[in-house]
Each structure stands twice: as C-alpha cells, then as structure tokens.
N, C-alpha and C positions, 0 to 999 in steps of 0.2 A: 504494500500499500505507499502511497506516497506518503513520505515524513511531514513533506509543507503542508498536509487538509490541520494540524495539530490535534487534539486526542479528545474532542469532542466532536470531530467529523469524523474519527476511528470507533469512538462510543457508538454514533452514528449507523454507520460501511457497514459498523462488526454488527449492531443488533437489525439489521435490515438485514443480512449475511446469512448466519445464523438462526433467525426468523426466515429465512425458504431453505436454504438448507434442513433445518427442521422439517419443512413441509412438504419437499421434495421427495426425503428419507424415512418422513413417516416417522418423523420422534417429536413432535410438536406437543401431541396430548402429553407428553410425557415428561416433556420440559414447559418450565416455564420464563420469564419473562430473561431475570440474569442467566439464570440457562445457553438460552439464546448472545444472550453481549459476549457472553463467554466464551463459550463457543467460536461465532464467527472475529473475535479478537483473536479468537487462537487461528482458527480457522487465517486466517485476513494475513501470518505473521508465516501458516503454514504454504500457504499461496505465494506469498511474498518468497517466501526459499526457492519452492520450488519452477517457480521460473527465471526464479537469476539461476538455476541453474540447467534445468531445461535447456532455454530461451537464452542465454547468454541479458537478460533486460536489466539496465538500473536501473533503482529501487526511486528515481527518482521522475521520471517519464509516465509514468500511467497516470491514466485520467483519469472522470469518475468512474464510468462506466467501467473503466478496465477494472480499475479497483477495486468494483465493485467483485464483479465477472469471479475478479481472482478470490478472492475473499469470497463467496458461494461455492469456489472451487477446494480451497483447504474449509471450509465449513464441513461438504461433505467427507472429504477425508478423514476430518475426526475427531465426525460424530459413525463414520464407518472401523475408525479405534477405539472408541469408545466400546462400539458393539464385540470386539473382540473381545479384546480386555472383558470387559463384564460376561462371559461364554465364555472362560476356562475352568476347563472343570478344578478343584477346588485339590 
C-alpha cells in the first residue's frame, strides 16, 4: 500500500479490503468489524510484500484502486492462512 496515504487511509482501505475479503471467502458472519480491519491491514502488508516480490513493484507508486486490490488479495491470503492454521489437528 502506498505509504503516502497515512494511517487513516490505511485503516479505511484495510477495513474495506478486509470486509470484501471476508465476503469473498465466506467468513463475514464469523468476523466482526475489528477483525475485518486487522485482516485488511495485514492483507495490505502481505499483498504489498507479494507484489514487490512477484512484480518488482515500488511501494510508492500504487494508486488507490491498486492499493485496494493488493490489500484485497492479501486479505484473502491472510484468511486462507488463518483457516489452514485453525484446522490443524492438535
């Protein structure tokens, strides 16, 4: 995500990405608003890392839509990882 947005925009984009990711992944009924924000912001970090690794992308050149899409993809990855960790037998 573009670091020039500031923390408020990070939270807004993270919340939106987390909510959309939970809708796509079918976990919206189990997650609350705070969990959507946490998943979205973590997803933005994961998505930003993956986009730089895979596409050699600079972290400062993403627009609002690109940041949202990257955060959305990252939030889906975070939800999948959380599912995989939660289903491990003890």
